[in-house]
N, C-alpha and C positions, 0 to 999 in steps of 0.2 A: 343146740343153741348156736347163734351166730354172733360174731363181733365184727363191726365195720369201723373204719377210722378215716378221717380226712384231716389234713393239717396244712398250714401255710407258714412259711418262714424258713429261711436258711441263712440269714445274716444276723449279726449280733447274738450269736449262740454261745451262751456261757451258762453255767449251772443256774438252775431255777428257770429254765425255759427261755429266758430273754424274749425275743420278739416272736416266738412260736405261738401260733394259735392252733389248738387241736380240739377236735370233737370226736368222741367215741360213742358208738351206738351198739346196743345189744338187744336181743329179744329174750334174754334170760329173765326168769321170774325171780327177783332178788329184792330184798327190802332195801330202802334207801340207806339205812345205817350200814348194812353189810356191803352195799355197793361202794359207799364212801370209804370204808375200811379197806376194801380190795384195791381201790384206786390209790389210796395212800400207801399201801404196801408195795406197789410196783413203781410208783413215780420216783421214789428215792434213788433207785438203782437204774432208772431209765432216763426220763426227761431231766431230772435234777442232776444227773451226772453227765449230761451232754455238754460238750465244750468245743465249739468250733473256732472261736476267734478271741476268747478271753474277755469279751466285752458283753455287758449286760444292759438290757433296756427294760423299763418298767412295763412294757406292753406285752404281756403274756397271758395265756389262758388255756386251761384244759378242762373240758366238760365231758361228762359221761351220762348217757341217758339209757334207761332200760324200760322197755314197754311191757315186759312180762308175757309176750305172746308165744314163747317157746313151748309152753305146756308142761314144764317141769314144776315140781312142788316148789313153793317159795323158799328160797335160801335166806335164812335169817340168823344163822349161827355158823361158827367155824367148824363145819363137818367136812366129810370127804367131797361133797358136791361143791362146797365153797372153795376148797383147795383146788379142785379141777378148774373152776372159773378163774381163780387168781392165776393159775398157771397159763391159761389161755390168754388172759388179759396181759400178763407179763410178755408173752410171745408177741402179742400185737403191739404193745408199746415199744418193745425192743426193735421190732421191724420198722416202726415209724421213725425211731431215732436213727436207725441206720440209713433210712432214706433221706432224712433231713440232713445228716452229715454228708451224704453223697452229693446232695444238691448244693451244699455249701462249699464244696471243694475236695479236700483230701481226707477221706474218712479212714480212721483206724480205730481198733478197739484195744484197750489196755486192760489186762486182767492181772490183778495183784494177788499173790498167794503168800501165806506165811506172815501176814501183818498181825500185830497184837490184838487188833479189833477190826470189826467191819467198818467202823467210822474211819479209822486210819487208812485202811485199804482204799476206801472211797476217796479220801483226801489225796492219797498218793496218785491214784489213777486220774483224778481230776487235774492235778498239777502236771502230770506227764502229758495228757492229751492237749492241755492248754499251752504247753511250752513251745514258743516259736522256733527255738533252735532245733527241737526234735522234729517238728513239722517240716521245716526247711530241709533238714537232712534227709528225711524220708522222701520228700518230693524230689530230691536229687538222686535217690537210690542209695543213699549212704546211711550210716548210723552214727549218732552223736552220743556216745556213752557218758561224756562229761555232763551234758545237759540233762540226761536222764538221772544221773546221780544227784545233781543239784536239785532237780524237781523232787526226788525222794526225800532229800535232806530238808528242803523248804516245807514239806508237808509235816515235818515234826517227827519223822521216823528216827528212832535211835537204833541204828543197825550197824553190824559189822560188814562193811562193804566187801571185805575179802571173801565173804561167804555168799554174796549176792549172786543170783543166777538170772541171766537175761536170755529170753528166747524170742526170736523173731519169726 
């Protein structure tokens, strides 16, 4: 199976895609319901976590089309073939987001470990990548620990900062 993608937009990039327009195509034979489930599964941690400038616009769209020409049996349930497709789709959307961020300026990835929930980890990462103080410091080749800790706190994390570990 093959997956292709094209996108437009690198301004007003904040969670929920902002002004990004994306189209993904695949030749996999997959039911519409399974295709939608797969897209929903990957968008949360890719496009909806993308934050370039902290500003959101209502002009966004992501479409996925599957023509079924790959010759595989139809994927219509969450089996091992579905999981392989979701993995490939996640890799594609992750790469799309990296390219969008690179087109928009200073790209960096924030990985949060040890949060009480995936939702909190996502919120912390979104706050960190959207923090102007952090982006300005990184652009200068510096690190702003104070802005980082403020972003973690603003996300609602109840943490003992004396045990926090930051890796660059």
